[in-house]
C-alpha positions, 0 to 999 in steps of 0.5 A: 168341774173337778169331777169332769177332770177326773172322768177325762183322766180316767178316759185317757188312762183307759185309752192308753191301756187299750192302745198298749194292749192292742199294740202288744197283741197285734205286732212286735212291741215297739218300746220307743212308741210306748215311751213317747206315749207314756211321756205324753200321758204324763204331760196331761196330769 
């Protein structure tokens, strides 16, 4: 069960990083969006 949580956390981090990379590369970077996303990711752990 603990291993599954670790995998889910890794997937969440990968999604976060790819989402940030997409946001930065596609358009002007919205710092407010990044802040809310970061806070929601912190809420997972």
